[in-house]
N, C-alpha and C positions, 0 to 999 in steps of 0.2 A: 304246688310250686312248678314254675317253669325252670328247668334245670339244664345247664350246659356242662358237658364233660369235654375237657380238652385232651386230645390225643387220638391215636388211630391204631393202636396195637391190641395184643391179646389182653393186656391189663385193662384197657379201656372197654373192651367188649365185656369182660367179666364185671367191671363196675357198672356198665349200662344194664347188664342182665340183672344184677342185684337191685339197682335203683328202680328198675321197671316193675319189680314185684311190690314195691311200697306204694300204697294208695295216696301218699302225699305227693307223688310225682304225677303232675298233670300233663306236662309236655316235656319231652326229652330231645335234646339236640346234642350231637357229638361232632366235634370238629377236629380233624377232617373225617374221622370214622374210617370204616373199611367195608368190604362186601358183606361180611357177617353182621356187623353192627347195623347195617341198613335195614335189616329185618326187624330191629327193635326200636330204632330211633331215626329221626331225620339227620342225615349227614350233611354238613355244611362246609363249603370251601372257605377257609379262614386261615390267615397267617397267625398261628398261635404263639409265635415268638415276638409279635408286635403288640405291646401293651395297649397302645392307643386303638388299634384295630379291634382288639378283643373288647375293650370298653365300649366302643361304638356299636359293635355287634350286639352286646348285651342290652344297650339302650334301645336299639331298633327292634329287638325280639322280646322285650319285656322279660328278660331273664332275672329270676329271683336268686338263684344260687349257682355258683360255679365250682366244679370239682376239677382240680388240675391233676392230670394223670402223670405225665412224664416230668423229669427234672428240668429240662432245658427252659420251658416257659417260666418256671420259678426263678431260675438264675437270671433270666432276662427281665425280671421285675413285673411280671404279669399280675401276680397277687397284690403287689403294692399298688399298682394302677387301679385295680378293681376296688380295693378298700378305699382309696382316695376318692373314687367315684361313688361310693356308698353301696357297692355291690357285695353281697355276702359271698365269701370265697373260702374253700377248703384248701389250704396250702400255705407254706411259710413265705415270709418276705424274702427278698433277694439276699439281704444280710444274713438271715437265718439259714438260707439255703447253702451258704458257704460250707456248712457241715458236710455236704456232698461235693460241692464245686471245687474245694481245695483240700486235699489230703493233708497238706502241711498245716493249714489252718486248724483242722480237727486235731492233729497231733499236738499242736501247741495248746489248744484248749484242754485236751486231756491232761497235759502236764499241769496246767493251772488248776484243774478240778480234781486232780488225783485219781483219774480214771485209769484202771489197769489196761495196758496195751503193749505192743512190742516196742523195743528200742528202735530208734529211727534217726535219720538225718536227711535233710533236704538240700538239693543242689540245683543251681541255675547254670552250671557250666559243665560240659562233658568231662573235661580233664580232671576236675576236682572229684567228680563222681567215680571215675575210673580209679583214681588214686585211693579213694576210700574203700572201694571194693577189693583192691589188692591186699588189704589187710583184714578183710572181713571174713568170718567163717561162712561156709556154705552148708546147707542151702540158704538162700537169701531171697527176699522178695523185692522186686523192682516195680514201682508204680509211677505212671504218669500222674502228675499232681491234679490235673483238671478232669473235666468230663470227657470220657473216651468210650461211651456206650458199652461199658462192661468189658472192653477189650484192651485196656491199658495196663493190665497186671500180668507180671511174669513171675512164677515161682521157679527160681533158677536152681538147679541141682549142682551146677558147676560155676566157677568164676567166668569161664568163657561165655556161658549162656547168659549170665548176668550182665557181662560187658556188652554182649550183643543187644540185650534189651535196652541198656542205657543209650547205646549208639542209635538204636532205632527211634527212641523217644526224641532225642535231640536232633535226629535227622529228619524229623517231620512226620513220622509214621502215624502219630495221633494228633497232628495239627497243633493248634495253640495249647492243647491239654498237656503236651509233652515239653513245654518250654521250661518247666521245672520238674524234677524227678525226686521222688521220695524212695529211699532205700530203707527197708525194715528187716529186723531179725526175723527169721522163720519161727513161727509158733506151731509146735506139734499139737495134735489133738483132732477133735471132730468139730466141724463147723455147722452152725445152725443160726437161724434168724429169729429175732424177736421183734414184733411190730407193736408200736405204742402210739396211741393218739394223745396229743397234747393240745391244750387250748391257751397256753401261755402261763397258766397257773397249775392246773390239774393234769395228771397223766394217767391213762388207762391202758393196760396191756390188751391188745386185740388179736392175739394169736401168735403161734410159733409155726415155723416151717423149716424144711431142709431142701436146699437146691442141689442141682447136679451141674456144675460149671463146665466140666470137660466134655468135649464133643463125642468121645468114644466110650464104649462100655468098659466097666471096671475103672472109671474115672481116668481115662487115658486120652492123649491128644491135647490140642490147644484149648485154652479157655474160650468160652463163648458167653453170650448173654444169659445162658441157662437152658438146659436141655430137658428139664423136668423138675417137679417139686412135689412135696407132700406135706400135709398138715393134719394133726400136730406133729411136732418133731419129738419122738420119745426121749432122745438124748437130752433135751432141754426140760428137765424135770421141774415140778413146781418149786422145789427148793432152789434150783439153779436160776429159774426165772426170777424169783424173789431177790436172789443175789445180784442178778444183772440189773434189776430195777434200782436196788440200793447203791450199788457200786459204780454203775455206768450211766443209766438213763437219768435218774434224778439229779446226780451231780452235774451232768451235762446241761440239762434244762435249767438248773439253777445258775450255772455259769453264763448261759446265754441271756438269761433275764438280767443278771448283774451288768452285762455289757450293754443293756438297753436294746437287745434284739431278741425278745421272747419268741419262743418257737410255737407256732400253731399249725397243726397238720398231722401227718403220720411220720413218725421217726422209725426208721428201719435200722436196727442194730444187728450187724453181722458179728457173731460171737464165735470165739474159739474156746472149746471146752476140753479141759484136761485135768485129771487128778482132782476132780470135784470143785474146780474153780472156773470162772469165766473171765475172758479178756476180750477187749474190743478189737475186731479186725478193721471195721470201718462203719461209717454211718451213711445211709441214704435218706433222702428227705421226701420219699414217695413210696408207694407200695412196690414191692419187687415184682418182676415179671420173669418167670411164671408163678412165683409164689402167690400173687394176688388171685390167680384163677382158682387155686385150691382154697384159699381163705374165703373168697366170695361164695363158693359153692357151699361152704359151711355156715357163713353168716347170713346170707340171703337178704331179706328186706331190711333187717335191722342195721345193715351197713349204712344206709342213708340216714337213719335216725342218729347214729353215732357221729357221722361226719357233720351233720347239721348242728348237733349239740356242740361239737368241737368248734365249728366256725362261729357260733354264738357265745362261746365261753361258758357253756353249761355242762361241762364234763364231770364236775364234782359229783361223786356218788354213782356215776354211770358204770355199767359193766356189760360185757358181752354175754348173752344167754346161749351158751354153747350146748348143742346136743352132744351126746357121747358117740361121736362119729369121726370119720376120717375122709380125707379127699386127696386125690393124687392126679397130677396133670402130666401128660407126655407131650413134648414138643415135636412136631413134625417140621423138619427143616428142608430147605432146598439143597439139592446136590451141589457140592462145592463149598457149602457153609462150613466154617466161618470165613474162609479166605476169599472165595469168589463165588457166591451163591448164584445159581442159574435162575433167572426170573423169566416170566412170560409163559411158563409151562401150564398146561391145562390140568385142573384138579377135578376129578369126577367122583361119583359115588356119594355125593353130599345129600342128595334128595332122600327124604325118608329116614334120615338118621335120627335117633332119639334126641329130644331136647327137653329134658326133664330135670327134676331136682336131684337126680342121681347120675345123670349122664348129660354132658353138654360139650359140644365142639365149639370152642372159642376161636374166632379168626384173629390172626395177627397181621401177617404180611400178605393180604389178599386184595384183589381188585376184580371188578367186573369188566369184561371186554367182549363185546359182540355176543352177549348172552352167555358167556362162559365165565367161570371163576378161575382166575389165573394167579400164579405165585407172583408176588410183588415185593418180596423181601427175602431175608435169610431164614428167619424163624417165621413160619407161615401159618400153622394151625396148632391148637392146644386141645388135645383130647383129654377130657377131665371126667373122672368118676368119683362118686361119693358112696360110702358104704359103712356098715356097722363096724367093720374091721378094715385095716389098711389093705389086707389081701383082697377083700371084696372090692374096695375102691380101685385097686390096681387092675383087677380083672375087668371091671367096667371101663376103665380108661383105655386099656389095650384093645378091648373089643371095638371101641370107637375108632381107634387108630388103624386097626386092621381093615376096617370097613371102607376107609378112604381109598379111592382109586387114583393113585398118583405115582406113576413109575419114576418120576424125577425127584421124589422126596425120600427122606429116610428119618428114622427115629431110633433112639437108644431103647434097648429091650430090657434094661435092668434098673429102671427108675424105682426107687424105694428099697434097693438092695441092702442098704445099711440097716434099716429098721426091720427088714424081714429075714435077714440072715440068721442062721442057727435056730 
């Protein structure tokens, strides 16, 4: 098959790495790609938010299968345009992608389907939101309703902090994503992620992971797009995973089908676990980043087989053949991240680093400039290790991270602490 992956971050590098291992992949193109992806695939300049341009590109390049990495092209209707043109695609329609594109939409659907989640209210006017907060207990969670690149969520310990988050959203801090605000009751517990592939009828769990959202060690500082992750997540036991499938995932997929918008692609359920029960935090409609890097290290070539079966509606009876192993990824970020990351700095020490089934440095925000690899974003590299134990995977990931010569980068040194404590 000739395969096109849309995206240019660490998630897409990991997807390309896994796809390349499968003999069914004849030719691989990634648009736009990055400096690391260029070693595995042809990188193409393409506006991945333009459905017509993507369709035209697929026709010109004889693309057989498209894997959509990030959420924005899905919300823009790229998958719809590809299906209309007869191109096989992994990723939901724009209507189904509303599960991520609008938190208020998802909350309303949860109420319809009986999915357990936090109490909530949505507001389109700052004054009404502030009045609601005045009588709401704290802590409380304030979310921009739309897509905000993982940065539109504030877990506020005080009403003043919550009010500041509301004012920031309505003041344009998150662009159109903040035109509506969702305020949720705080859910105590431990958060983990469940990833499920769905083909519109069947659903198959494809892994668990735990992310580290805060920028600082000990889960301190502002939220980020993710500073590291590991898979599997021990807190999400087989019994809790089955509970999540029965109470959250399957009712959601059934509700989407009843609405005439069946979901096809990967559904990422962020879960809060407390007292032996799971509740939904939010849905995403694509692989998480950096969770995908850990998942792909464990899945390898079979990832393509599963995504292809999903796109063709052949998921019934499918399953992931997991090894009894663990993977952990550490995000190397540019100084100043997440507020004002410093870009353009040179990254050295990349030559000769291991690139194996147990150690892989995935590129996220990198570019090539004058023969140098430079930082071109906030989250720049993902040092990923795989091992028989989580401790072994962690050791391999940090060995990679330490080998990178980048004075203007930083990383958390406690990824995996929840699972490895005590």
